Backbone as CSV, one residue per row, in Angstrom:
resi,resn,N_x,N_y,N_z,CA_x,CA_y,CA_z,C_x,C_y,C_z
1,UNK,14.207,12.340,-3.235,14.765,11.457,-2.205,15.758,10.491,-2.839
2,UNK,16.953,10.454,-2.333,17.926,9.447,-2.737,17.554,8.140,-2.028
3,UNK,17.307,7.076,-2.797,16.767,5.851,-2.217,17.815,4.935,-1.598
4,UNK,19.063,5.105,-1.931,20.112,4.253,-1.375,20.092,4.311,0.150
5,UNK,19.965,3.129,0.771,19.963,2.959,2.233,18.738,3.543,2.941
6,UNK,17.716,3.951,2.197,16.494,4.402,2.855,15.767,3.198,3.448
7,UNK,15.079,3.443,4.564,14.402,2.397,5.330,12.938,2.344,4.912
8,UNK,12.521,1.224,4.294,11.185,1.133,3.689,10.419,-0.074,4.206
9,UNK,9.195,0.164,4.623,8.277,-0.893,5.058,7.131,-0.977,4.061
10,UNK,6.872,-2.179,3.550,5.813,-2.407,2.559,4.801,-3.380,3.154
11,UNK,3.566,-2.931,3.392,2.531,-3.850,3.863,1.904,-4.557,2.657
12,UNK,1.389,-5.758,2.905,0.864,-6.536,1.786,1.957,-6.810,0.764
13,UNK,3.159,-7.127,1.250,4.315,-7.215,0.370,4.669,-8.600,-0.113
14,UNK,3.858,-9.604,0.189,4.230,-10.970,-0.192,3.769,-11.351,-1.597
15,UNK,2.973,-10.499,-2.243,2.518,-10.808,-3.605,2.036,-9.523,-4.282
16,UNK,1.759,-9.630,-5.567,1.107,-8.559,-6.312,1.850,-7.234,-6.313
17,UNK,1.089,-6.155,-6.170,1.650,-4.810,-6.227,2.678,-4.600,-5.122
18,UNK,2.384,-5.051,-3.916,3.322,-4.874,-2.814,4.653,-5.554,-3.077
19,UNK,4.607,-6.769,-3.598,5.829,-7.507,-3.916,6.642,-6.761,-4.970
20,UNK,5.967,-6.281,-6.011,6.667,-5.571,-7.089,7.300,-4.282,-6.583
21,UNK,6.595,-3.558,-5.718,7.161,-2.332,-5.154,8.376,-2.664,-4.292
22,UNK,8.256,-3.698,-3.462,9.383,-4.096,-2.619,10.595,-4.468,-3.467
23,UNK,10.371,-5.221,-4.544,11.477,-5.612,-5.432,12.146,-4.385,-6.028
24,UNK,11.353,-3.417,-6.440,11.897,-2.205,-7.038,12.719,-1.416,-6.017
25,UNK,12.237,-1.350,-4.774,12.958,-0.605,-3.747,14.243,-1.318,-3.331
26,UNK,14.218,-2.645,-3.290,15.446,-3.400,-3.022,16.472,-3.105,-4.108
27,UNK,16.018,-3.122,-5.347,16.897,-2.832,-6.483,17.504,-1.433,-6.370
28,UNK,16.729,-0.494,-5.816,17.197,0.884,-5.668,18.139,1.069,-4.482
29,UNK,18.335,0.020,-3.691,19.263,0.099,-2.571,18.630,0.364,-1.228
30,UNK,17.302,0.306,-1.145,16.616,0.509,0.134,16.787,-0.700,1.049
31,UNK,16.676,-0.455,2.337,16.560,-1.512,3.330,15.075,-1.791,3.508
32,UNK,14.614,-2.934,3.023,13.186,-3.194,2.865,12.719,-4.305,3.798
33,UNK,11.559,-4.080,4.426,10.846,-5.138,5.143,9.447,-5.228,4.551
34,UNK,8.951,-6.448,4.413,7.603,-6.654,3.905,6.745,-7.284,4.992
35,UNK,5.460,-6.969,4.925,4.491,-7.475,5.904,3.407,-8.258,5.197
36,UNK,2.874,-9.266,5.879,1.733,-10.015,5.389,1.212,-10.910,6.500
37,UNK,0.020,-11.483,6.300,-0.586,-12.320,7.332,-0.153,-13.773,7.254
38,UNK,0.122,-14.261,6.036,0.518,-15.658,5.830,2.033,-15.762,6.048
39,UNK,2.431,-16.298,7.207,3.844,-16.275,7.580,4.717,-17.076,6.617
40,UNK,4.243,-18.236,6.173,5.048,-19.063,5.275,5.234,-18.365,3.934
41,UNK,4.162,-17.832,3.406,4.240,-17.128,2.124,5.120,-15.891,2.246
42,UNK,4.977,-15.180,3.364,5.780,-13.979,3.590,7.260,-14.321,3.662
43,UNK,7.590,-15.395,4.356,8.996,-15.797,4.474,9.590,-16.136,3.114
44,UNK,8.820,-16.840,2.273,9.312,-17.175,0.931,9.551,-15.910,0.110
45,UNK,8.592,-14.986,0.170,8.722,-13.748,-0.592,9.921,-12.934,-0.122
46,UNK,10.105,-12.847,1.195,11.226,-12.080,1.736,12.551,-12.676,1.284
47,UNK,12.645,-14.019,1.287,13.869,-14.674,0.843,14.143,-14.390,-0.636
48,UNK,13.097,-14.432,-1.454,13.248,-14.137,-2.883,13.709,-12.702,-3.112
49,UNK,13.174,-11.786,-2.324,13.448,-10.363,-2.520,14.765,-9.915,-1.897
50,UNK,15.235,-10.636,-0.892,16.345,-10.134,-0.101,15.874,-9.067,0.862
51,UNK,14.669,-9.255,1.408,14.051,-8.307,2.331,13.805,-8.984,3.672
52,UNK,13.429,-8.203,4.669,13.032,-8.748,5.966,11.551,-9.102,5.943
53,UNK,11.155,-10.023,6.797,9.747,-10.402,6.933,9.225,-9.927,8.289
54,UNK,8.091,-9.229,8.267,7.436,-8.774,9.496,5.977,-9.219,9.442
55,UNK,5.695,-10.441,9.889,4.327,-10.957,9.801,3.389,-10.255,10.762
56,UNK,2.087,-10.238,10.397,1.072,-9.664,11.268,-0.099,-9.143,10.464
57,UNK,-1.187,-8.885,11.163,-2.430,-8.403,10.563,-2.539,-6.903,10.824
58,UNK,-2.439,-6.099,9.783,-2.454,-4.647,9.965,-3.774,-4.152,10.539
59,UNK,-4.841,-4.946,10.397,-6.139,-4.545,10.917,-6.302,-4.765,12.410
60,UNK,-5.283,-5.324,13.045,-5.273,-5.538,14.492,-4.302,-4.522,15.092
61,UNK,-4.789,-3.690,15.990,-3.973,-2.576,16.482,-2.649,-3.035,17.080
62,UNK,-2.662,-4.070,17.897,-1.427,-4.542,18.514,-0.418,-4.999,17.465
63,UNK,-0.899,-5.676,16.423,-0.014,-6.123,15.344,0.571,-4.932,14.593
64,UNK,-0.280,-3.979,14.251,0.181,-2.816,13.489,1.262,-2.058,14.254
65,UNK,1.032,-1.841,15.541,2.014,-1.141,16.371,3.316,-1.940,16.471
66,UNK,3.190,-3.260,16.610,4.382,-4.104,16.709,5.182,-4.091,15.418
67,UNK,4.504,-4.222,14.294,5.179,-4.262,12.995,6.022,-3.003,12.792
68,UNK,5.409,-1.852,12.975,6.131,-0.592,12.772,7.199,-0.416,13.850
69,UNK,6.857,-0.762,15.093,7.803,-0.606,16.183,9.055,-1.447,15.988
70,UNK,8.883,-2.712,15.600,10.035,-3.587,15.366,10.897,-3.048,14.233
71,UNK,10.248,-2.592,13.174,11.002,-2.055,12.041,11.823,-0.842,12.479
72,UNK,11.192,0.081,13.191,11.872,1.312,13.606,13.025,1.023,14.561
73,UNK,12.853,0.049,15.449,13.928,-0.310,16.378,15.114,-0.904,15.621
74,UNK,14.824,-1.803,14.692,15.902,-2.443,13.926,16.704,-1.435,13.113
75,UNK,16.026,-0.435,12.571,16.665,0.464,11.615,16.853,1.886,12.136
76,UNK,16.421,2.144,13.351,16.592,3.484,13.894,15.636,4.508,13.326
77,UNK,14.510,4.045,12.781,13.510,4.949,12.210,12.900,4.348,10.963
78,UNK,12.136,5.150,10.239,11.488,4.707,9.004,11.407,5.881,8.039
79,UNK,11.854,5.651,6.810,11.835,6.704,5.792,10.646,6.597,4.851
80,UNK,10.217,5.366,4.564,9.171,5.139,3.565,8.190,4.102,4.108
81,UNK,6.915,4.434,4.056,5.862,3.448,4.306,5.048,3.305,3.037
82,UNK,4.965,2.081,2.534,4.060,1.768,1.425,2.866,1.059,2.042
83,UNK,1.772,1.776,2.181,0.551,1.268,2.813,-0.269,0.563,1.735
84,UNK,0.039,-0.708,1.522,-0.515,-1.422,0.370,-1.476,-2.546,0.741
85,UNK,-1.450,-3.024,1.967,-2.278,-4.180,2.335,-3.749,-3.901,2.033
86,UNK,-4.394,-4.827,1.358,-5.804,-4.644,1.035,-6.342,-5.796,0.210
87,UNK,-7.661,-5.901,0.149,-8.308,-6.934,-0.657,-9.713,-6.457,-1.002
88,UNK,-10.404,-7.238,-1.825,-11.744,-6.847,-2.252,-12.762,-7.954,-2.082
89,UNK,-13.998,-7.555,-1.810,-15.162,-8.442,-1.879,-16.194,-7.691,-2.713
90,UNK,-16.812,-8.371,-3.660,-17.670,-7.692,-4.624,-19.021,-8.391,-4.714
91,UNK,-20.086,-7.609,-4.628,-21.444,-8.140,-4.724,-22.396,-6.974,-4.913
92,UNK,-23.545,-7.217,-5.544,-24.563,-6.166,-5.591,-24.959,-5.744,-4.182
93,UNK,-25.442,-4.525,-4.055,-25.817,-3.995,-2.746,-26.717,-4.952,-1.979
94,UNK,-27.757,-5.460,-2.635,-28.732,-6.294,-1.932,-28.169,-7.645,-1.503
95,UNK,-26.987,-8.006,-2.027,-26.357,-9.271,-1.666,-25.089,-9.076,-0.839
96,UNK,-24.756,-7.834,-0.507,-23.537,-7.563,0.258,-23.750,-7.916,1.724
97,UNK,-22.900,-8.778,2.231,-22.989,-9.200,3.620,-22.310,-8.171,4.523
98,UNK,-22.900,-7.926,5.663,-22.299,-7.006,6.633,-20.898,-7.464,7.000
99,UNK,-20.712,-8.757,7.167,-19.392,-9.278,7.559,-18.343,-8.994,6.483
100,UNK,-18.729,-9.127,5.198,-17.794,-8.826,4.115,-17.448,-7.343,4.090
101,UNK,-18.463,-6.512,4.249,-18.250,-5.061,4.265,-17.282,-4.690,5.389
102,UNK,-17.499,-5.237,6.570,-16.645,-4.930,7.714,-15.223,-5.463,7.517
103,UNK,-15.090,-6.652,6.929,-13.765,-7.227,6.709,-12.932,-6.360,5.775
104,UNK,-13.547,-5.886,4.698,-12.829,-5.049,3.739,-12.388,-3.745,4.391
105,UNK,-13.272,-3.120,5.138,-12.909,-1.873,5.805,-11.858,-2.091,6.891
106,UNK,-11.908,-3.232,7.539,-10.945,-3.526,8.609,-9.517,-3.488,8.068
107,UNK,-9.287,-4.094,6.925,-7.932,-4.101,6.353,-7.644,-2.831,5.562
108,UNK,-8.528,-2.497,4.629,-8.234,-1.435,3.670,-8.231,-0.042,4.278
109,UNK,-9.018,0.163,5.321,-9.111,1.500,5.934,-8.491,1.506,7.335
110,UNK,-9.002,0.672,8.220,-8.492,0.688,9.593,-7.039,0.223,9.624
111,UNK,-6.707,-0.794,8.835,-5.319,-1.247,8.781,-4.386,-0.157,8.280
112,UNK,-4.794,0.530,7.211,-3.976,1.632,6.691,-3.825,2.735,7.727
113,UNK,-4.909,3.025,8.435,-4.863,4.034,9.493,-3.899,3.643,10.601
114,UNK,-3.984,2.402,11.078,-3.165,1.978,12.199,-1.677,2.001,11.860
115,UNK,-1.330,1.460,10.699,0.080,1.442,10.299,0.557,2.860,9.985
116,UNK,-0.297,3.629,9.299,0.075,5.000,8.976,0.301,5.842,10.215
117,UNK,-0.561,5.703,11.205,-0.412,6.469,12.440,0.885,6.100,13.153
118,UNK,1.165,4.795,13.231,2.385,4.346,13.908,3.636,4.856,13.197
119,UNK,3.638,4.783,11.864,4.801,5.266,11.106,4.939,6.778,11.208
120,UNK,3.816,7.484,11.198,3.851,8.945,11.239,4.484,9.464,12.528
121,UNK,4.296,8.753,13.616,4.918,9.173,14.875,6.434,9.302,14.715
122,UNK,7.024,8.281,14.087,8.475,8.296,13.877,8.874,9.381,12.873
123,UNK,8.102,9.533,11.821,8.444,10.503,10.785,8.356,11.936,11.302
124,UNK,7.346,12.208,12.109,7.216,13.550,12.686,8.397,13.847,13.604
125,UNK,8.793,12.844,14.374,9.941,13.028,15.267,11.223,13.254,14.465
126,UNK,11.366,12.521,13.358,12.536,12.669,12.480,12.501,13.960,11.670
127,UNK,11.280,14.459,11.469,10.999,15.547,10.526,11.419,15.160,9.114
128,UNK,11.043,13.950,8.732,11.265,13.476,7.366,10.517,12.164,7.174
129,UNK,10.223,11.862,5.914,9.589,10.587,5.594,8.512,10.751,4.539
130,UNK,8.148,9.617,3.932,7.110,9.603,2.898,6.184,8.423,3.127
131,UNK,4.893,8.697,3.159,3.865,7.652,3.223,3.194,7.586,1.851
132,UNK,3.175,6.396,1.272,2.472,6.179,0.004,1.308,5.237,0.278
133,UNK,0.092,5.733,0.146,-1.101,4.906,0.293,-1.519,4.387,-1.078
134,UNK,-1.618,3.082,-1.206,-2.040,2.480,-2.477,-3.549,2.306,-2.441
135,UNK,-4.230,3.097,-3.227,-5.692,3.044,-3.286,-6.110,2.344,-4.577
136,UNK,-6.866,3.036,-5.423,-7.390,2.428,-6.646,-8.156,3.505,-7.399
137,UNK,-8.343,3.293,-8.694,-9.248,4.191,-9.408,-10.674,4.018,-8.903
138,UNK,-10.917,2.962,-8.098,-12.212,2.827,-7.421,-12.383,3.879,-6.331
139,UNK,-11.309,4.628,-6.028,-11.417,5.759,-5.104,-11.940,7.005,-5.808
140,UNK,-12.079,6.921,-7.133,-12.491,8.075,-7.936,-13.900,7.922,-8.497
141,UNK,-14.341,6.675,-8.636,-15.652,6.433,-9.267,-16.176,5.075,-8.813
142,UNK,-17.410,5.058,-8.326,-18.028,3.806,-7.926,-18.457,2.974,-9.121
143,UNK,-18.865,1.737,-8.862,-19.273,0.834,-9.930,-20.186,-0.238,-9.345
144,UNK,-21.036,-0.873,-10.161,-21.924,-1.912,-9.650,-21.136,-3.041,-8.991
145,UNK,-21.577,-3.444,-7.824,-20.908,-4.513,-7.102,-19.764,-4.044,-6.224
146,UNK,-19.484,-2.745,-6.239,-18.307,-2.235,-5.545,-18.572,-1.592,-4.205
147,UNK,-19.735,-1.846,-3.599,-20.080,-1.151,-2.352,-18.967,-1.227,-1.315
148,UNK,-18.488,-2.407,-1.000,-17.470,-2.553,0.049,-16.119,-2.000,-0.412
149,UNK,-15.686,-2.419,-1.592,-14.341,-2.055,-2.050,-14.216,-0.566,-2.352
150,UNK,-15.138,-0.026,-3.132,-15.055,1.391,-3.476,-15.195,2.265,-2.235
151,UNK,-16.065,1.878,-1.320,-16.194,2.636,-0.069,-14.861,2.687,0.659
152,UNK,-14.157,1.563,0.708,-12.871,1.531,1.410,-11.846,2.438,0.739
153,UNK,-11.865,2.476,-0.587,-10.863,3.270,-1.289,-11.214,4.760,-1.270
154,UNK,-12.500,5.097,-1.325,-12.898,6.490,-1.133,-12.472,6.954,0.257
155,UNK,-12.648,6.096,1.257,-12.252,6.447,2.626,-10.743,6.636,2.726
156,UNK,-9.982,5.765,2.086,-8.525,5.890,2.107,-8.088,7.189,1.452
157,UNK,-8.769,7.565,0.383,-8.431,8.825,-0.291,-8.681,10.018,0.633
158,UNK,-9.811,10.025,1.325,-10.110,11.105,2.254,-9.121,11.152,3.402
159,UNK,-8.761,9.985,3.919,-7.806,9.903,5.008,-6.446,10.443,4.561
160,UNK,-6.059,10.106,3.345,-4.787,10.587,2.800,-4.759,12.107,2.746
161,UNK,-5.858,12.718,2.316,-5.906,14.178,2.229,-5.756,14.821,3.608
162,UNK,-6.353,14.205,4.621,-6.210,14.734,5.985,-4.765,14.635,6.455
163,UNK,-4.150,13.478,6.259,-2.763,13.297,6.695,-1.840,14.266,5.979
164,UNK,-2.094,14.453,4.683,-1.223,15.326,3.893,-1.185,16.733,4.486
165,UNK,-2.351,17.246,4.824,-2.414,18.608,5.350,-1.814,18.708,6.747
166,UNK,-1.926,17.649,7.538,-1.345,17.659,8.879,0.172,17.477,8.851
167,UNK,0.659,16.506,8.070,2.033,16.061,8.190,3.026,16.852,7.364
168,UNK,2.567,17.546,6.341,3.519,18.305,5.526,4.203,19.382,6.353
169,UNK,3.590,19.838,7.420,4.203,20.844,8.307,5.369,20.255,9.104
170,UNK,5.458,18.927,9.120,6.595,18.243,9.751,7.545,17.668,8.704
171,UNK,7.444,18.171,7.459,8.296,17.725,6.345,8.068,16.263,5.989
172,UNK,6.844,15.792,6.193,6.462,14.429,5.823,5.523,14.498,4.626
173,UNK,5.863,13.762,3.588,5.051,13.735,2.367,4.048,12.580,2.443
174,UNK,2.819,12.836,1.988,1.796,11.787,1.934,1.232,11.754,0.519
175,UNK,1.330,10.591,-0.117,1.025,10.445,-1.541,0.003,9.330,-1.732
176,UNK,-0.964,9.558,-2.597,-1.950,8.536,-2.945,-1.682,8.055,-4.363
177,UNK,-1.624,6.739,-4.538,-1.460,6.148,-5.875,-2.697,5.321,-6.177
178,UNK,-3.320,5.608,-7.316,-4.562,4.952,-7.731,-4.315,4.096,-8.973
179,UNK,-4.021,2.806,-8.812,-3.905,1.936,-9.983,-5.291,1.625,-10.553
180,UNK,-5.366,1.534,-11.873,-6.557,0.924,-12.468,-6.341,-0.590,-12.455
181,UNK,-7.056,-1.329,-13.257,-6.958,-2.794,-13.168,-5.528,-3.271,-13.375
182,UNK,-5.044,-4.067,-12.434,-3.695,-4.629,-12.497,-3.814,-6.144,-12.462
183,UNK,-3.035,-6.819,-13.282,-3.113,-8.279,-13.375,-2.271,-8.920,-12.266
184,UNK,-2.938,-9.218,-11.177,-2.314,-9.892,-10.032,-3.267,-10.991,-9.572
185,UNK,-3.006,-11.535,-8.380,-3.893,-12.547,-7.812,-5.129,-11.924,-7.161
186,UNK,-5.242,-10.605,-7.223,-6.341,-9.905,-6.557,-7.705,-10.456,-6.974
187,UNK,-7.916,-10.616,-8.291,-9.224,-11.064,-8.780,-9.565,-12.460,-8.272
188,UNK,-8.599,-13.367,-8.373,-8.855,-14.740,-7.929,-9.181,-14.781,-6.444
189,UNK,-8.489,-13.999,-5.659,-8.746,-13.966,-4.221,-10.101,-13.347,-3.903
190,UNK,-10.563,-12.486,-4.799,-11.869,-11.871,-4.599,-13.000,-12.758,-5.097
191,UNK,-12.648,-13.874,-5.752,-13.655,-14.840,-6.148,-14.094,-14.791,-7.596
192,UNK,-13.300,-14.123,-8.437,-13.646,-14.129,-9.865,-12.372,-14.215,-10.680
193,UNK,-12.501,-14.639,-11.923,-11.346,-14.844,-12.783,-11.264,-13.756,-13.850
194,UNK,-10.040,-13.370,-14.175,-9.781,-12.409,-15.243,-8.763,-13.012,-16.198
195,UNK,-9.021,-12.896,-17.497,-8.060,-13.393,-18.470,-6.855,-12.463,-18.528
196,UNK,-5.669,-13.081,-18.636,-4.454,-12.280,-18.750,-4.396,-11.619,-20.122
197,UNK,-3.817,-10.433,-20.165,-3.716,-9.681,-21.408,-2.374,-8.977,-21.455
198,UNK,-1.768,-8.968,-22.643,-0.509,-8.254,-22.827,-0.711,-6.741,-22.804
199,UNK,-1.966,-6.294,-22.837,-2.236,-4.862,-22.932,-2.616,-4.227,-21.597
200,UNK,-2.863,-5.056,-20.599,-3.277,-4.521,-19.302,-2.076,-4.334,-18.380
201,UNK,-2.285,-3.556,-17.324,-1.201,-3.236,-16.400,-0.714,-4.462,-15.642
202,UNK,0.581,-4.440,-15.351,1.192,-5.406,-14.449,1.572,-4.677,-13.166
203,UNK,1.876,-5.436,-12.138,2.298,-4.822,-10.875,3.564,-3.996,-11.065
204,UNK,4.399,-4.392,-12.012,5.657,-3.681,-12.243,5.435,-2.229,-12.651
205,UNK,4.355,-1.942,-13.399,4.089,-0.557,-13.781,3.774,0.308,-12.560
206,UNK,3.071,-0.265,-11.596,2.752,0.491,-10.381,4.021,0.712,-9.569
207,UNK,4.890,-0.284,-9.535,6.151,-0.139,-8.807,7.008,0.973,-9.397
208,UNK,7.047,1.053,-10.708,7.812,2.122,-11.361,7.219,3.488,-11.025
209,UNK,5.899,3.578,-11.016,5.241,4.846,-10.677,5.560,5.261,-9.243
210,UNK,5.517,4.305,-8.327,5.815,4.606,-6.924,7.262,5.063,-6.772
211,UNK,8.173,4.360,-7.406,9.576,4.786,-7.333,9.752,6.186,-7.906
212,UNK,9.019,6.479,-8.959,9.118,7.802,-9.571,8.715,8.929,-8.635
213,UNK,7.627,8.733,-7.874,7.202,9.801,-6.968,8.121,9.884,-5.746
214,UNK,8.740,8.773,-5.377,9.631,8.785,-4.223,10.927,9.546,-4.503
215,UNK,11.456,9.433,-5.715,12.787,9.986,-5.982,12.779,11.507,-6.176
216,UNK,11.620,12.125,-6.285,11.596,13.580,-6.351,12.256,14.177,-5.109
217,UNK,13.002,15.258,-5.272,13.604,15.936,-4.122,12.520,16.231,-3.096
218,UNK,12.858,16.063,-1.820,11.854,16.113,-0.766,11.244,17.490,-0.539
219,UNK,11.746,18.500,-1.231,11.089,19.805,-1.134,9.757,19.812,-1.887
220,UNK,9.518,18.781,-2.702,8.276,18.692,-3.465,7.720,17.282,-3.427
221,UNK,6.453,17.131,-3.837,5.852,15.802,-3.898,4.654,15.821,-4.835
222,UNK,4.255,14.649,-5.275,3.071,14.464,-6.100,1.947,14.034,-5.163
223,UNK,0.923,14.844,-4.946,-0.116,14.481,-3.976,-0.889,13.224,-4.350
224,UNK,-1.194,13.085,-5.651,-2.025,11.951,-6.068,-1.686,11.583,-7.495
225,UNK,-1.649,10.278,-7.753,-1.250,9.783,-9.068,-2.137,8.610,-9.456
226,UNK,-2.751,8.688,-10.626,-3.521,7.565,-11.167,-2.723,6.917,-12.286
227,UNK,-2.776,5.590,-12.363,-2.038,4.850,-13.383,-3.029,4.005,-14.176
228,UNK,-3.097,4.260,-15.478,-3.996,3.544,-16.365,-3.204,2.799,-17.430
229,UNK,-3.740,1.702,-17.930,-3.209,1.061,-19.114,-3.471,1.969,-20.318
230,UNK,-2.509,2.037,-21.221,-2.674,2.918,-22.385,-3.865,2.503,-23.236
231,UNK,-3.947,1.230,-23.570,-5.041,0.749,-24.424,-5.362,-0.696,-24.046
232,UNK,-6.150,-0.892,-22.999,-6.406,-2.255,-22.514,-7.469,-3.002,-23.314
233,UNK,-8.005,-2.375,-24.363,-9.167,-2.940,-25.044,-8.798,-3.891,-26.159
C-alpha cells in the first residue's frame, strides 16, 4: 500500500502506541484522525501531530458509529483503521472485580468490534482497506493477575481471525499486532509503576512495525505479528 494520502483513523491515539502510530502515518503522508475519550488531551495531541481529533468512547455504540461515520464523510471513505484503544486492570482471580472485568472488555473487545464493524462496512463497499488490531503478547499466553486483560486480548485475537476470513474476499486485509511490554503510560494508568529501561520497547518500535505491514502491496498481508524487545533483561 502506498501510504501517501491514505485515509487513516487511529483509536486511542492521544498517547502511547496510538500516538506513535499516528505520528508515523502523518510522516508517511496519510490523512490521519485520532480518537480518544479525553477531549482536551485529544485536542492537544491532534495539534502536535497535525491530525484531526474525533472524540468519543469506542465502547459506546453510538459514539463508535459517529466516529467512523464522521471520518468517512469528511474523507470519502477509510483506507486504514488502527484499532488501538484499550487499557488494563490487573488483579489475582479472587480479587478481580466484576466491574473491572466488564470495563476492560467493554473497551478492548466491544469497542474494537464496534469500530471495526463500522469501518468494515465502508471498506467492503470500496473493496479495499486494512484493519490493524493492536492486541498484545497477552493474547498468546496468560499470566497471574491477567484475568481481565488477557481474556480481552485472547478475544480480540479470535475476533481478528474471524474478520480476516470474512473480509479478505472483499479485498480487505485484517492484521493483528501483538506488542510485548512497551514503555508507555499504560502501567501507571493500570495502577502500577515500571522503571524505564533503554533495553525495553518504546511505542516507536510498534509504530515502525505497523507501518511495515501496511506498506506491503495489497495483494498480500501479514496476518499476525509479534514484537519483542531483543534483550530486555
